[in-house]
NUSEFI-751714 format. One record per residue: x, y, z of N, C-alpha, C, CB in turn. Coordinates in pm, whole numbers, plus 50000, padded with zeros to 5 digits. Glycine has a CB too. Layout:
  n.px  n.py  n.pz ca.px ca.py ca.pz  c.px  c.py  c.pz cb.px cb.py cb.pz
     X     Y     Z     X     Y     Z     X     Y     Z     X     Y     Z
...
***
This chain:
  n.px  n.py  n.pz ca.px ca.py ca.pz  c.px  c.py  c.pz cb.px cb.py cb.pz
 27838 62207 60145 27910 62304 60224 27833 62325 60354 27928 62437 60146
 27905 62316 60464 27843 62340 60595 27815 62489 60612 27934 62289 60710
 27718 62518 60698 27678 62656 60727 27682 62679 60877 27536 62686 60670
 27723 62799 60916 27729 62837 61057 27687 62983 61069 27874 62815 61116
 27631 63019 61182 27593 63159 61203 27717 63241 61232 27490 63172 61320
 27709 63369 61205 27822 63457 61229 27857 63461 61378 27792 63598 61178
 27757 63448 61465 27784 63448 61610 27865 63324 61650 27652 63454 61690
 27826 63206 61600 27902 63084 61632 28041 63091 61570 27828 62959 61582
 28048 63148 61451 28178 63164 61385 28271 63250 61470 28160 63226 61246
 28220 63362 61516 28300 63454 61598 28340 63389 61730 28220 63583 61627
 28246 63319 61795 28275 63257 61925 28375 63144 61916 28147 63206 61986
 28381 63078 61800 28469 62961 61783 28569 62983 61670 28385 62835 61754
 28613 63105 61652 28695 63142 61537 28816 63051 61517 28742 63284 61552
 28895 63033 61620 29018 62954 61606 28986 62810 61565 29098 62954 61737
 28891 62748 61630 28855 62609 61600 28798 62596 61459 28753 62557 61703
 28711 62689 61423 28646 62684 61292 28749 62703 61180 28536 62791 61282
 28840 62797 61198 28942 62822 61096 29032 62700 61082 29025 62947 61132
 29073 62641 61192 29156 62520 61186 29084 62408 61111 29194 62473 61329
 28954 62394 61134 28875 62291 61068 28867 62317 60917 28734 62285 61128
 28844 62441 60879 28836 62478 60737 28968 62446 60667 28801 62628 60720
 29079 62480 60732 29210 62457 60672 29243 62308 60665 29318 62530 60751
 29220 62235 60773 29260 62094 60777 29171 62004 60692 29260 62045 60919
 29043 62038 60680 28951 61954 60604 28936 61998 60459 28815 61953 60671
 28995 62110 60424 28986 62163 60287 28841 62173 60241 29064 62074 60190
 28755 62217 60331 28613 62237 60301 28576 62382 60333 28524 62138 60382
 28519 62452 60236 28475 62589 60266 28358 62588 60363 28436 62662 60137
 28338 62699 60429 28231 62713 60528 28151 62838 60497 28289 62717 60672
 28020 62823 60489 27932 62938 60465 27892 62996 60600 27806 62897 60382
 27914 63126 60617 27880 63195 60741 27762 63289 60711 28003 63275 60799
 27653 63267 60783 27532 63346 60757 27519 63459 60859 27407 63257 60761
 27464 63569 60813 27439 63684 60898 27290 63704 60914 27505 63810 60840
 27252 63757 61025 27110 63781 61051 27050 63876 60948 27092 63837 61192
 27132 63970 60900 27085 64068 60803 27058 64005 60666 27188 64179 60789
 27104 63881 60647 27073 63812 60522 27192 63774 60438 26984 63896 60442
 27288 63864 60421 27402 63832 60337 27495 63734 60408 27478 63960 60299
 27551 63645 60330 27642 63543 60384 27778 63559 60319 27586 63400 60360
 27878 63496 60378 28010 63493 60318 28069 63355 60337 28102 63602 60380
 28174 63326 60262 28237 63194 60264 28379 63207 60315 28235 63129 60124
 28418 63114 60401 28555 63108 60454 28620 62983 60396 28556 63106 60611
 28740 63002 60338 28816 62888 60288 28964 62918 60300 28778 62856 60139
 29045 62814 60298 29189 62835 60313 29245 62904 60189 29262 62700 60336
 29354 62974 60207 29418 63045 60095 29465 62946 59989 29536 63129 60145
 29519 62832 60031 29563 62730 59934 29446 62680 59850 29630 62612 60007
 29333 62654 59914 29216 62607 59841 29165 62714 59745 29104 62566 59938
 29167 62840 59788 29122 62950 59702 29212 62961 59580 29121 63082 59781
 29345 62950 59599 29437 62957 59486 29414 62843 59388 29581 62955 59535
 29389 62722 59439 29359 62608 59351 29231 62633 59272 29346 62478 59433
 29130 62689 59337 29004 62721 59268 29029 62822 59156 28900 62776 59368
 29112 62922 59183 29142 63023 59082 29214 62961 58963 29225 63135 59142
 29309 62871 58989 29380 62803 58881 29284 62719 58797 29492 62715 58937
 29193 62649 58864 29095 62568 58793 29006 62655 58705 29009 62488 58893
 28959 62765 58759 28877 62857 58681 28952 62911 58559 28829 62973 58767
 29079 62940 58577 29160 62989 58465 29165 62885 58353 29303 63023 58512
 29192 62760 58389 29200 62655 58289 29065 62636 58220 29246 62523 58353
 28958 62631 58299 28825 62609 58242 28783 62722 58148 28724 62594 58354
 28830 62842 58173 28793 62956 58089 28886 62975 57970 28793 63082 58173
 28994 62899 57962 29091 62912 57855 29059 62808 57747 29236 62896 57909
 29004 62854 57636 28962 62762 57530 29078 62680 57473 28897 62839 57417
 29196 62742 57459 29311 62668 57406 29351 62554 57498 29430 62764 57384
 29357 62579 57627 29393 62473 57721 29288 62363 57723 29410 62531 57862
 29161 62400 57720 29055 62299 57720 29061 62215 57593 28917 62365 57734
 29096 62274 57480 29110 62200 57354 29227 62101 57365 29132 62298 57235
 29338 62146 57422 29453 62058 57440 29419 61940 57530 29572 62135 57498
 29345 61966 57637 29305 61859 57729 29214 61761 57657 29233 61918 57853
 29120 61812 57579 29028 61726 57505 29103 61637 57406 28924 61811 57431
 29196 61695 57333 29276 61618 57238 29361 61513 57308 29364 61711 57155
 29414 61548 57425 29495 61452 57502 29411 61334 57547 29558 61521 57623
 29287 61361 57590 29198 61252 57630 29173 61157 57513 29065 61307 57682
 29153 61214 57395 29125 61131 57277 29244 61044 57241 29088 61220 57157
 29364 61103 57237 29482 61024 57201 29513 60919 57308 29603 61115 57179
 29490 60953 57434 29513 60856 57541 29415 60739 57529 29499 60923 57680
 29288 60769 57504 29187 60663 57492 29217 60570 57375 29048 60726 57474
 29279 60625 57270 29313 60543 57153 29451 60479 57166 29308 60628 57028
 29518 60500 57277 29652 60444 57297 29756 60510 57209 29650 60296 57270
 29730 60633 57166 29821 60702 57076 29896 60815 57144 29746 60755 56957
 29881 60828 57272 29945 60938 57345 30094 60917 57358 29884 60953 57481
 30161 61018 57408 30306 61014 57428 30340 60909 57533 30359 61152 57471
 30439 60827 57505 30487 60726 57598 30631 60758 57635 30476 60583 57536
 30655 60805 57757 30793 60836 57796 30877 60709 57807 30795 60912 57929
 31007 60726 57785 31099 60613 57800 31117 60584 57949 31236 60643 57732
 31178 60470 57979 31203 60433 58118 31293 60538 58185 31269 60294 58126
 31391 60588 58111 31481 60689 58165 31404 60818 58197 31596 60718 58066
 31314 60857 58108 31234 60978 58132 31144 60960 58255 31149 61011 58008
 31085 60841 58268 31002 60814 58384 31082 60821 58513 30935 60677 58372
 31203 60765 58511 31289 60770 58628 31327 60914 58663 31416 60687 58604
 31351 60996 58560 31382 61136 58586 31262 61211 58644 31429 61204 58457
 31144 61182 58593 31023 61247 58641 30994 61207 58786 30903 61212 58551
 31007 61080 58816 30975 61032 58950 31090 61045 59049 30932 60888 58942
 31208 61079 58999 31323 61100 59087 31389 60970 59131 31281 61176 59209
 31368 60866 59057 31430 60735 59093 31570 60728 59035 31345 60615 59041
***
């Protein structure tokens, strides 16, 4: 994660925000007083929250683990050609 001073952040606010949004990379902004804060796009923050929810949900993590096992053994669900076409919109 890149770091910038609060003064540079303030002086280049528009450019810095556009960069954070377009590159999907958070930016750490440091203050002279010591405490820092992070700037990131709202979309990226929402994705992070969804990821944290899944990682903290034991039932979902168990389902994912079981899916990996069945996929590795070639025993997972195999959709029909019609189902694949419906999923992909073909």
